[in-house]
C-alpha positions as CSV (number, residue, x, y, z in Angstrom):
1,X,-5.5,33.3,-29.7
2,X,-6.9,34.6,-32.9
3,X,-5.2,37.2,-35.1
4,X,-6.7,40.6,-36.1
5,X,-5.5,43.0,-38.7
6,X,-7.1,46.2,-40.1
7,X,-6.4,49.2,-42.3
8,X,-7.8,52.6,-43.2
9,X,-6.1,55.0,-45.4
10,X,-5.2,55.7,-49.0
11,X,-3.8,52.3,-50.0
12,X,-5.8,49.3,-51.3
13,X,-6.6,47.5,-48.1
14,X,-6.9,43.9,-49.3
15,X,-3.3,43.1,-50.2
16,X,-2.1,44.6,-46.9
17,X,-4.7,42.6,-44.9
18,X,-3.9,39.3,-46.6
19,X,-0.2,39.8,-46.0
20,X,-0.9,40.7,-42.4
21,X,-3.0,37.6,-41.9
22,X,-0.2,35.4,-43.1
23,X,2.1,37.0,-40.5
24,X,-0.4,36.5,-37.8
25,X,-1.3,32.9,-38.9
26,X,0.8,31.5,-36.0
27,X,-2.0,32.9,-33.7
28,X,-4.7,30.7,-35.3
29,X,-5.2,28.9,-38.6
30,X,-8.5,27.1,-38.7
31,X,-10.4,29.7,-40.7
32,X,-9.9,33.3,-42.0
33,X,-11.9,36.1,-43.3
34,X,-11.9,39.7,-44.5
35,X,-14.5,42.6,-44.6
36,X,-13.9,45.5,-47.0
37,X,-15.8,48.7,-47.8
38,X,-15.4,49.7,-51.4
39,X,-15.7,53.2,-53.0
40,X,-19.5,52.7,-53.4
41,X,-19.8,52.1,-49.7
42,X,-20.7,48.5,-50.3
43,X,-19.4,46.0,-47.7
44,X,-17.9,42.8,-49.1
45,X,-17.3,40.0,-46.6
46,X,-15.4,36.8,-47.6
47,X,-14.7,33.9,-45.2
48,X,-13.3,30.4,-45.6
49,X,-12.4,27.4,-43.5
50,X,-8.7,26.6,-43.2
51,X,-5.6,28.7,-43.9
52,X,-5.3,32.2,-45.3
53,X,-4.3,30.7,-48.6
54,X,-7.9,29.2,-48.8
55,X,-9.3,32.7,-48.3
56,X,-7.0,34.0,-51.1
57,X,-8.3,31.4,-53.4
58,X,-11.9,32.2,-52.5
59,X,-11.4,35.9,-53.2
60,X,-9.7,35.4,-56.6
61,X,-11.6,37.4,-59.3
62,X,-14.0,38.9,-56.7
63,X,-14.3,42.5,-55.7
64,X,-11.6,43.2,-53.1
65,X,-11.4,46.9,-53.7
66,X,-11.5,49.5,-51.0
67,X,-9.2,51.5,-48.7
68,X,-10.9,50.3,-45.5
69,X,-11.0,46.8,-44.1
70,X,-10.6,44.4,-41.2
71,X,-9.5,40.8,-41.3
72,X,-9.1,37.8,-39.0
73,X,-7.5,34.4,-38.7
74,X,-9.2,32.2,-36.2
75,X,-8.4,29.7,-33.4
76,X,-11.8,28.3,-32.6
77,X,-13.3,28.8,-29.1
78,X,-17.1,28.9,-29.6
79,X,-18.2,26.9,-32.6
80,X,-16.4,24.5,-34.8
81,X,-14.0,25.7,-37.6
82,X,-16.2,26.6,-40.6
83,X,-16.9,29.5,-42.9
84,X,-20.1,30.4,-41.0
85,X,-18.2,30.6,-37.7
86,X,-15.3,32.5,-39.2
87,X,-14.8,36.2,-38.6
88,X,-15.7,38.9,-39.6
89,X,-19.2,38.6,-38.3
90,X,-21.9,40.9,-39.8
91,X,-24.9,42.5,-38.0
92,X,-28.4,41.6,-38.9
93,X,-28.9,44.6,-41.1
94,X,-25.6,44.0,-42.9
95,X,-24.4,47.4,-41.8
96,X,-21.7,46.4,-39.3
97,X,-18.8,44.0,-39.4
98,X,-16.7,43.0,-36.4
99,X,-13.6,40.9,-35.7
100,X,-12.8,39.6,-32.2
101,X,-10.1,37.9,-30.3
102,X,-11.1,36.6,-26.8
103,X,-14.1,35.1,-25.2
104,X,-17.4,36.7,-24.2
105,X,-18.3,34.8,-21.1
106,X,-21.9,36.0,-20.8
107,X,-22.7,35.6,-24.5
108,X,-25.5,33.1,-23.9
109,X,-27.5,35.6,-21.7
110,X,-26.9,38.4,-24.2
111,X,-28.0,36.1,-27.0
112,X,-31.3,35.3,-25.3
113,X,-31.8,39.0,-24.7
114,X,-31.2,39.9,-28.3
115,X,-33.5,37.1,-29.6
116,X,-36.3,38.6,-27.6
117,X,-35.6,41.9,-29.4
118,X,-36.0,40.2,-32.7
119,X,-32.4,39.5,-33.6
120,X,-31.5,36.2,-35.3
121,X,-28.2,34.4,-35.5
122,X,-26.4,32.3,-38.2
123,X,-23.3,31.1,-36.3
124,X,-22.6,29.4,-33.0
125,X,-20.0,32.0,-31.9
126,X,-19.9,34.5,-29.1
127,X,-18.6,37.1,-31.6
128,X,-21.8,37.3,-33.6
129,X,-23.7,38.1,-30.4
130,X,-21.3,41.0,-29.8
131,X,-21.8,42.6,-33.3
132,X,-25.6,42.2,-32.9
133,X,-25.3,43.9,-29.5
134,X,-23.4,46.8,-31.0
135,X,-26.1,47.2,-33.7
136,X,-28.9,47.1,-31.0
137,X,-27.2,49.9,-29.1
138,X,-26.8,51.9,-32.4
139,X,-30.5,51.5,-33.1
140,X,-31.9,52.1,-29.6
141,X,-29.6,54.8,-28.2
142,X,-27.2,56.4,-30.5
143,X,-26.3,56.1,-34.2
144,X,-22.7,57.0,-33.5
145,X,-20.5,53.8,-33.9
146,X,-18.0,54.6,-31.2
147,X,-20.8,55.3,-28.6
148,X,-22.6,52.1,-29.6
149,X,-19.4,50.1,-29.1
150,X,-18.9,51.6,-25.6
151,X,-22.5,50.9,-24.6
152,X,-22.3,47.3,-25.8
153,X,-19.0,46.6,-24.1
154,X,-20.4,47.9,-20.8
155,X,-22.7,44.8,-21.0
156,X,-20.0,42.4,-21.8
157,X,-18.2,40.0,-19.3
158,X,-15.0,38.5,-20.7
159,X,-12.0,39.2,-22.8
160,X,-11.8,41.0,-26.1
161,X,-9.8,42.8,-28.7
162,X,-12.2,44.0,-31.4
163,X,-12.4,46.1,-34.5
164,X,-15.7,47.3,-35.9
165,X,-16.5,49.0,-39.2
166,X,-19.8,50.5,-40.4
167,X,-20.6,50.8,-44.2
168,X,-22.6,54.0,-43.4
169,X,-19.4,55.5,-41.9
170,X,-16.6,54.5,-44.3
171,X,-14.1,56.9,-42.9
172,X,-13.6,55.2,-39.5
173,X,-12.7,52.1,-37.6
174,X,-13.5,51.6,-33.9
175,X,-11.3,49.3,-31.9
176,X,-11.3,48.2,-28.2
177,X,-9.5,45.9,-25.9
178,X,-9.7,44.1,-22.6
179,X,-7.3,41.3,-21.6
180,X,-6.4,40.7,-25.2
181,X,-3.7,42.5,-27.1
182,X,-4.3,45.2,-29.8
183,X,-1.8,47.6,-31.3
184,X,-2.5,50.6,-33.5
185,X,0.0,51.8,-36.1
186,X,0.1,55.5,-37.0
187,X,0.9,56.5,-40.6
188,X,2.5,59.8,-41.6
189,X,0.4,62.8,-40.8
190,X,-2.4,60.5,-39.7
191,X,-3.3,59.8,-43.3
192,X,-3.5,56.1,-42.6
193,X,-3.9,53.8,-39.6
194,X,-3.1,50.1,-39.1
195,X,-4.2,47.8,-36.4
196,X,-3.3,44.3,-35.4
197,X,-3.0,41.8,-32.6
198,X,0.7,42.5,-32.4
199,X,3.2,44.7,-34.3
200,X,4.5,42.0,-36.7
201,X,2.0,42.6,-39.6
202,X,2.3,46.3,-39.6
203,X,5.9,47.1,-38.7
204,X,7.0,47.5,-42.4
205,X,4.6,50.4,-42.8
206,X,5.2,52.3,-39.6
207,X,7.3,52.1,-36.4
208,X,4.9,54.4,-34.5
209,X,2.6,52.3,-32.3
210,X,0.0,52.8,-29.6
211,X,-0.8,49.8,-27.4
212,X,-4.3,50.0,-26.1
213,X,-4.9,49.3,-22.4
214,X,-7.8,47.4,-20.9
215,X,-11.2,49.0,-21.2
216,X,-10.0,51.5,-23.8
217,X,-11.9,52.3,-27.0
218,X,-10.1,54.1,-29.9
219,X,-11.5,55.9,-32.9
220,X,-9.3,55.8,-36.1
221,X,-10.4,58.4,-38.6
222,X,-8.3,59.5,-41.6
223,X,-6.6,62.9,-41.1
224,X,-7.3,63.1,-37.4
225,X,-5.3,62.0,-34.4
226,X,-6.3,58.9,-32.5
227,X,-9.1,59.5,-30.1
228,X,-9.1,57.2,-27.1
229,X,-11.5,57.0,-24.2
230,X,-12.4,54.4,-21.6
231,X,-15.8,52.9,-21.0
232,X,-16.7,55.8,-18.7
233,X,-16.1,58.2,-21.6
234,X,-12.9,59.6,-20.0
235,X,-10.5,60.8,-22.6
236,X,-7.1,59.1,-22.7
237,X,-3.9,60.6,-24.1
238,X,-2.4,58.1,-26.6
239,X,1.1,56.8,-25.6
240,X,3.0,56.5,-28.8
241,X,6.0,54.2,-28.8
242,X,8.5,53.5,-31.5
243,X,8.9,49.7,-32.2
244,X,12.1,48.3,-33.4
245,X,11.5,45.1,-35.3
246,X,13.5,44.2,-38.4
247,X,11.7,42.8,-41.5
248,X,14.4,40.2,-41.8
249,X,13.4,38.7,-38.5
250,X,9.9,38.0,-39.9
251,X,11.2,35.9,-42.9
252,X,12.5,32.4,-43.0
253,X,15.9,33.4,-44.2
254,X,16.4,30.4,-46.5
255,X,15.3,27.8,-44.0
256,X,12.4,25.4,-44.8
257,X,10.5,26.3,-41.6
258,X,10.4,29.1,-39.1
259,X,11.1,26.6,-36.3
260,X,14.4,25.5,-37.9
261,X,15.4,29.1,-38.4
262,X,14.6,29.9,-34.8
263,X,16.6,26.9,-33.6
264,X,19.6,28.2,-35.6
265,X,18.9,31.7,-34.3
266,X,19.8,30.7,-30.7
267,X,23.5,31.5,-30.6
268,X,22.9,35.0,-31.8
269,X,19.7,35.4,-29.6
270,X,21.5,34.3,-26.4
271,X,24.4,36.6,-27.2
272,X,21.9,39.5,-27.7
273,X,20.2,38.5,-24.4
274,X,23.6,38.8,-22.6
275,X,24.7,42.0,-24.3
276,X,25.1,44.8,-21.8
277,X,24.2,42.5,-18.9
278,X,27.1,39.9,-18.8
279,X,30.2,42.0,-18.5
280,X,33.0,39.5,-19.2
281,X,36.0,41.8,-18.8
282,X,34.7,43.0,-15.5
283,X,33.5,39.6,-14.5
284,X,30.1,40.7,-13.3
285,X,26.4,40.7,-14.2
286,X,24.5,44.0,-14.3
287,X,20.7,44.1,-14.5
288,X,18.7,47.3,-14.3
289,X,15.9,45.6,-12.5
290,X,18.3,44.7,-9.7
291,X,19.7,48.2,-9.6
292,X,16.3,49.8,-9.3
293,X,14.7,47.4,-6.9
294,X,17.7,46.1,-5.1
295,X,16.2,46.2,-1.6
296,X,13.0,44.4,-2.4
297,X,14.8,41.7,-4.5
298,X,17.7,41.1,-2.1
299,X,15.4,41.0,0.9
300,X,12.7,38.9,-0.6
301,X,11.6,36.0,1.6
302,X,10.3,34.0,-1.3
303,X,10.0,34.0,-5.1
304,X,6.9,32.6,-6.8
305,X,7.3,31.8,-10.6
306,X,4.0,31.7,-12.5
307,X,4.0,30.4,-16.1
308,X,2.5,28.0,-18.6
309,X,3.9,25.3,-20.9
310,X,7.4,25.9,-22.1
311,X,7.8,29.0,-19.8
312,X,6.9,26.8,-16.8
313,X,9.8,24.5,-17.8
314,X,12.1,27.4,-17.9
315,X,10.8,28.4,-14.5
316,X,11.7,25.0,-13.0
317,X,15.3,25.6,-14.1
318,X,15.1,29.1,-12.7
319,X,14.0,27.7,-9.3
320,X,17.1,25.5,-9.1
321,X,19.4,28.4,-10.1
322,X,17.9,31.0,-7.6
323,X,17.9,28.5,-4.8
324,X,21.4,27.3,-5.4
325,X,23.0,30.8,-5.9
326,X,20.8,33.1,-3.9
327,X,19.7,30.8,-1.1
328,X,16.0,31.9,-1.3
329,X,13.0,29.5,-1.5
330,X,11.3,29.5,-4.9
331,X,7.9,28.0,-5.9
332,X,7.0,27.3,-9.5
333,X,3.3,27.4,-10.2
334,X,1.1,26.7,-13.2
335,X,-0.5,30.1,-13.7
336,X,-3.9,28.5,-14.5
337,X,-4.0,26.7,-11.2
338,X,-2.4,29.4,-9.1
339,X,-5.0,32.0,-9.9
340,X,-7.9,29.9,-8.7
341,X,-6.7,28.3,-5.5
342,X,-6.6,31.4,-3.2
343,X,-2.8,31.4,-2.9
344,X,-1.0,33.0,0.1
345,X,1.0,35.9,-1.4
346,X,2.8,38.2,1.1
347,X,4.1,41.7,0.6
348,X,7.7,40.6,0.8
349,X,7.3,38.0,-1.9
350,X,8.4,38.5,-5.5
351,X,6.2,37.1,-8.2
352,X,8.0,36.3,-11.5
353,X,5.7,36.0,-14.5
354,X,7.3,34.3,-17.5
355,X,5.6,34.5,-20.9
356,X,7.0,34.7,-24.4
357,X,4.2,36.8,-25.8
358,X,3.5,38.7,-22.6
359,X,-0.2,38.2,-23.2
360,X,-0.8,34.7,-21.8
361,X,-4.2,35.1,-20.2
362,X,-3.6,32.8,-17.1
363,X,-0.2,34.2,-16.4
364,X,-1.5,37.8,-16.7
365,X,-4.4,37.0,-14.3
366,X,-2.0,35.4,-11.8
367,X,0.2,38.5,-12.1
368,X,-2.7,40.8,-11.4
369,X,-3.5,38.7,-8.3
370,X,0.0,39.2,-7.0
371,X,-0.3,43.0,-7.6
372,X,-3.4,43.1,-5.5
373,X,-1.4,41.4,-2.7
374,X,1.3,44.1,-2.9
375,X,4.0,41.7,-3.9
376,X,6.7,42.9,-6.3
377,X,5.7,41.9,-9.8
378,X,8.7,40.9,-12.0
379,X,8.1,40.2,-15.7
380,X,10.2,38.1,-18.0
381,X,8.8,38.5,-21.5
382,X,9.9,38.8,-25.1
383,X,7.4,41.3,-26.6
384,X,8.0,45.0,-25.7
385,X,4.8,46.8,-24.8
386,X,2.9,43.6,-24.0
387,X,0.4,43.4,-21.2
388,X,2.6,41.6,-18.7
389,X,5.5,44.0,-19.5
390,X,3.2,47.0,-18.7
391,X,1.8,45.3,-15.6
392,X,5.3,44.7,-14.2
393,X,6.9,46.7,-11.5
394,X,10.2,45.6,-13.0
395,X,11.6,42.8,-15.1
396,X,13.8,41.7,-17.9
397,X,13.1,41.4,-21.7
398,X,14.7,38.3,-23.3
399,X,15.3,40.2,-26.6
400,X,15.3,37.1,-28.8
401,X,13.2,38.7,-31.6
402,X,9.9,37.5,-33.1
403,X,9.2,33.8,-32.6
404,X,6.8,32.7,-35.4
405,X,7.0,28.9,-35.0
406,X,4.2,27.8,-32.6
407,X,6.5,25.4,-30.8
408,X,8.8,27.6,-28.7
409,X,12.6,27.2,-29.1
410,X,14.6,30.4,-28.8
411,X,12.2,31.9,-26.4
412,X,12.8,29.0,-24.0
413,X,16.6,29.4,-24.1
414,X,16.2,33.1,-23.9
415,X,14.1,32.7,-20.7
416,X,16.7,30.3,-19.2
417,X,19.4,32.8,-20.1
418,X,17.6,35.6,-18.3
419,X,16.9,33.5,-15.3
420,X,20.5,32.5,-15.1
421,X,21.7,36.1,-15.3
422,X,19.2,37.1,-12.6
423,X,20.1,34.2,-10.3
424,X,23.8,35.0,-10.6
425,X,23.3,38.7,-10.0
426,X,21.0,38.1,-7.1
427,X,23.3,35.6,-5.5
428,X,26.2,38.1,-5.8
429,X,24.2,40.9,-4.2
430,X,23.2,38.7,-1.4
431,X,26.7,37.3,-0.9
432,X,25.5,33.8,-1.2
433,X,27.5,32.7,-4.2
434,X,31.3,32.3,-3.7
435,X,33.2,34.9,-5.7
436,X,35.2,32.2,-7.5
437,X,32.1,30.3,-8.6
438,X,30.5,33.6,-9.7
439,X,33.4,34.6,-11.9
440,X,33.9,31.1,-13.2
441,X,30.3,30.8,-14.2
442,X,30.4,34.2,-16.0
443,X,33.4,33.1,-18.0
444,X,31.8,29.9,-19.0
445,X,28.4,31.5,-19.6
446,X,30.0,33.8,-22.3
447,X,31.1,30.6,-24.2
448,X,27.6,29.2,-24.4
449,X,26.6,30.8,-27.8
450,X,29.7,29.3,-29.5
451,X,29.0,25.9,-27.9
452,X,25.4,25.9,-29.2
453,X,26.9,26.5,-32.7
454,X,28.9,23.3,-32.1
455,X,25.7,21.4,-31.3
456,X,24.0,22.7,-34.4
457,X,26.8,21.4,-36.5
458,X,25.5,17.9,-35.6
459,X,22.1,18.6,-37.3
460,X,22.6,15.9,-40.0
461,X,23.6,13.4,-37.4
462,X,20.6,14.2,-35.2
463,X,18.3,14.0,-38.3
464,X,19.4,10.4,-38.7
465,X,18.9,9.6,-35.1
466,X,15.4,11.2,-35.1
467,X,14.2,8.4,-37.4
468,X,14.2,6.1,-34.4
469,X,11.2,8.1,-33.1
470,X,9.3,8.6,-36.4
471,X,7.1,5.5,-36.1
472,X,6.8,5.4,-32.3
473,X,3.5,5.6,-30.6
474,X,4.9,6.8,-27.3
475,X,8.2,8.0,-25.9
476,X,9.7,8.7,-22.5
477,X,12.2,11.5,-21.7
478,X,14.3,11.3,-18.6
479,X,16.6,13.7,-16.8
480,X,17.9,14.6,-13.4
481,X,18.9,17.8,-11.7
482,X,19.0,20.8,-14.1
483,X,18.3,18.4,-16.9
484,X,15.0,17.2,-15.6
485,X,13.1,20.3,-16.9
486,X,14.9,19.8,-20.2
487,X,13.4,16.3,-20.4
488,X,9.9,17.8,-19.8
489,X,10.6,20.4,-22.5
490,X,11.9,17.8,-25.0
491,X,8.8,15.7,-24.5
492,X,6.5,18.7,-25.0
493,X,8.3,19.6,-28.2
494,X,7.7,16.1,-29.6
495,X,4.0,16.1,-28.6
496,X,3.4,19.6,-30.0
497,X,4.7,19.1,-33.6
498,X,4.9,15.3,-34.2
499,X,1.7,14.3,-32.3
500,X,3.6,11.4,-30.6
501,X,2.6,10.8,-27.0
502,X,5.6,11.6,-24.9
503,X,6.2,12.2,-21.2
504,X,9.1,13.6,-19.3
505,X,10.1,12.4,-15.8
506,X,12.8,12.7,-13.3
507,X,14.8,9.6,-14.1
508,X,14.7,8.2,-10.5
509,X,10.8,8.3,-10.7
510,X,10.9,5.7,-13.5
511,X,10.8,2.9,-11.0
512,X,7.6,4.3,-9.5
513,X,5.5,3.5,-12.5
514,X,6.8,4.4,-16.0
515,X,9.2,1.4,-16.1
516,X,6.1,-0.7,-16.6
517,X,5.8,0.8,-20.1
518,X,9.3,-0.1,-21.3
519,X,9.7,-2.8,-23.9
520,X,11.6,-3.2,-27.2
521,X,9.2,-0.7,-28.9
522,X,9.6,2.1,-26.4
523,X,12.1,4.9,-27.2
524,X,13.6,6.4,-24.0
525,X,15.5,9.7,-24.4
526,X,17.9,10.3,-21.6
527,X,19.4,13.8,-21.0
528,X,22.5,12.5,-19.4
529,X,25.3,15.1,-19.6
530,X,28.2,14.6,-17.3
531,X,27.0,16.7,-14.3
532,X,25.3,16.3,-11.0
533,X,23.8,12.8,-10.4
534,X,25.6,11.4,-13.4
535,X,26.3,8.0,-11.8
536,X,22.6,7.9,-10.7
537,X,21.3,8.4,-14.2
538,X,23.8,5.9,-15.6
539,X,22.1,3.3,-13.3
540,X,18.7,4.4,-14.6
541,X,19.9,3.9,-18.2
542,X,21.1,0.4,-17.4
543,X,17.6,-0.4,-15.9
544,X,16.0,0.5,-19.2
545,X,18.6,-1.4,-21.2
546,X,17.8,-4.5,-19.1
547,X,14.2,-4.3,-20.3
548,X,15.1,-3.8,-24.0
549,X,14.1,-0.2,-24.2
550,X,15.5,1.8,-27.1
551,X,17.8,4.4,-25.6
552,X,18.8,7.7,-27.1
553,X,21.1,9.7,-24.9
554,X,22.3,13.3,-24.8
555,X,25.8,13.0,-23.4
556,X,28.9,15.2,-22.8
557,X,31.7,15.0,-25.4
558,X,34.1,12.2,-24.6
559,X,31.5,10.2,-22.7
560,X,32.0,6.5,-23.1
561,X,30.0,4.5,-20.6
562,X,26.6,5.6,-21.7
563,X,27.5,5.5,-25.4
564,X,28.2,1.7,-25.0
565,X,24.7,1.1,-23.7
566,X,22.7,3.5,-25.8
567,X,21.3,2.7,-29.3
568,X,22.2,6.2,-30.3
569,X,23.9,9.1,-28.6
570,X,24.4,12.8,-29.3
571,X,27.4,14.6,-27.8
572,X,27.3,18.2,-26.6
573,X,30.2,20.3,-25.4
574,X,31.2,20.2,-21.7
575,X,30.0,23.0,-19.5
576,X,29.1,23.8,-15.9
577,X,26.1,21.9,-14.4
578,X,23.8,25.0,-14.1
579,X,24.4,26.0,-17.7
580,X,23.8,22.5,-19.1
581,X,20.1,23.1,-20.1
582,X,21.2,25.7,-22.7
583,X,23.1,23.0,-24.5
584,X,21.2,19.8,-23.8
585,X,17.9,21.3,-25.0
586,X,19.1,22.0,-28.5
587,X,19.3,18.3,-29.7
588,X,15.8,17.7,-28.3
589,X,14.4,20.6,-30.4
590,X,16.1,19.2,-33.5
591,X,14.8,15.7,-32.8
592,X,11.2,16.9,-32.6
593,X,11.7,19.0,-35.7
594,X,13.1,16.2,-37.8
595,X,10.5,13.7,-36.6
596,X,7.7,16.1,-37.6
597,X,9.3,16.8,-41.0
598,X,9.8,13.0,-41.6
599,X,6.1,12.5,-40.9
600,X,5.1,15.2,-43.4
601,X,3.5,17.4,-40.7
602,X,3.1,21.2,-40.5
603,X,6.0,22.0,-38.3
604,X,5.3,25.7,-37.8
605,X,1.5,25.4,-37.3
606,X,0.7,22.2,-35.5
607,X,-2.9,21.2,-35.2
608,X,-5.1,22.7,-32.4
609,X,-2.4,25.0,-31.2
610,X,-1.8,28.7,-31.4
611,X,1.2,30.8,-30.4
612,X,-0.3,33.4,-28.1
613,X,-2.8,31.9,-25.6
614,X,-5.0,34.9,-24.8
615,X,-7.9,32.8,-23.5
616,X,-8.2,30.5,-20.5
């Protein structure tokens, strides 16, 4: 969940590293640091608690020269956020510096071993143990940095993406990965190399990228091609890919926060997600995954969706869509639980992994478990070249562009869009969705981007309504049918960025406990568009009203009954029931955003959270 960036070449490294850290700050922001080797082969290491801006202030008027450096922005795992625990960590001799994303599970045993060898430690991190282990291997077996890294990693249990520099070898960086992402950017004629946890910090310098695979170690040396080998010293041929990310997508574009920009991106993102897949004139859905693996997908006895957080909520919507249109049973599992409970996975199952980053550790591990059981592995991710994408037998990219705000918005609607496309196409192939419903849904689906624009036009109105929640201690979110997962997602958004305790429930479950919480101080948000179970949820709203709860309702345009009961209501355009989440989720995103802004909180970087969860 930390961010790594590095550079070796002819440019001054420091400005590039600082800019890269800022673009990676969504991955962690409790401390930051940089290690640079200058022209006299001196290593300068600067670290500071807090954001990258604090590191900039620390380095002001200090020596930041040099064409070689590594940098890191941290989300704490071992050791509290502090300058001492911040990366890079330096070996006992001061010769090596190392940055690390991941967790070394056997660090305590390694630490005791190294202490017996005379090594001492300044921090409470697992990373300092790793850099000392590399130095030990250098001293005992082989002075060569890349060999020492391989020998050290053979002793390591856990996950890692690392970059190591040696002031005695100022012409190289050694990098390695296992279960944590790392990408290498190649400059023209190999005169410079870039490295990072993902492509965002380096895409302005090069489009040529190499994504390391597990247990691979790469040597980056100026003027030479990348050398990659695994931990058994087997040479690996680099797989160079061209990455297409626009610089404009990495900027705020005039918005106050990335999250607000990404909320407003959704009409375009969903249209991009549909492009080439939803063929309106022909009234059909075409997915390459279904073309290439038609027999396995059409004949699947069961779908298992594994995901975490927001992606899990999207999976709950996908379950209803696939079961309704394709008539196949679907289970939705928390990936973190699924991987540890000895699940029964059969060869004719299809396991769908949903992850924005494509690097979510629990989801990736669950996916690998499915692969071992010979189930078809189907990935739904946003990041091209990510670990889940590469582990998939097939799948669908959501193509919503980089999502920088930690609280997911456009990735959620992108995932729901892809799941809707897949369920429609699968149902049509299986002959389980009536042709008239299939064509009608396609026609209405094409209208969703414009209807989201209509919802976004109510932003000022929603901002006013959001003040109802600003001073709340708790909130309840209720929905039914396709809108139940939307209620869960709305509650999560409020928790994530405003720090208000909120819970989502199926509205009918309110009488089985949560109704005890309702009084005149309890805001209750009902997702009550005019679809399935409308009359039922109207009764649930009346039950809250009878107990003086403060009701905010998301309703369909023209709705009157609920508007008479609710303290405030937000209208969304009418649509088909299965497509309702794509509209009803937008006001909940805006509510959470405006509450957080009103409270003066950091919307894009909420406390204790990071965007890409690459540790358990």
